C-alpha positions in Angstrom: 36.8 54.9 -0.2 39.5 52.7 1.3 37.7 52.6 4.7 34.4 51.5 2.9 36.2 48.6 1.2 37.8 47.5 4.5 34.5 47.7 6.3 32.8 45.6 3.6 35.5 43.0 3.8 35.3 42.9 7.6 31.5 42.5 7.6 31.2 40.2 4.6 31.1 37.0 6.7 28.3 38.4 8.9 26.2 39.4 5.9 26.7 36.0 4.2 25.8 34.2 7.4 22.6 36.3 7.9 21.6 35.7 4.3 22.0 32.0 4.6 20.2 31.9 7.9 17.2 33.8 6.5 17.2 31.6 3.4 17.3 28.4 5.5 14.4 29.6 7.7 12.3 30.4 4.6 13.1 27.0 3.0 12.2 25.1 6.3 8.9 27.0 6.5 8.1 26.1 2.9 8.9 22.4 3.5 6.9 22.3 6.7 3.8 23.9 5.1 4.2 21.5 2.1 4.3 18.5 4.4 1.2 19.7 6.2 -0.7 20.3 3.0 0.3 17.0 1.6 -0.6 15.2 4.8 -4.0 16.8 4.8 -4.6 15.8 1.1 -3.5 12.2 1.9 -5.9 12.1 4.9 -8.8 13.5 3.0 -8.2 11.1 0.1 -8.1 8.2 2.5 -11.3 9.3 4.1 -13.0 9.8 0.7 -13.6 13.5 1.4 -11.2 14.6 -1.3 -12.2 13.7 -4.9 -9.5 12.1 -7.1 -7.7 14.2 -9.8 -9.5 14.7 -13.1 -7.1 12.3 -14.9 -7.9 9.5 -12.4 -11.7 9.6 -12.9 -13.4 7.1 -15.1 -14.6 8.3 -18.5 -12.0 11.0 -18.7 
């Protein structure tokens, strides 16, 4: 039991760093995909391909 606790204390820093690294990679991926999606929507809206939202239409 004592060896297990010592091992966990020794490897804690590595586990935390790996968790933070994976979390950062996922967050960056979500941000990049969101920017691409938003950019496509802005481009389509500027070209008139993408209809405006329901709340922006006349007579709504």
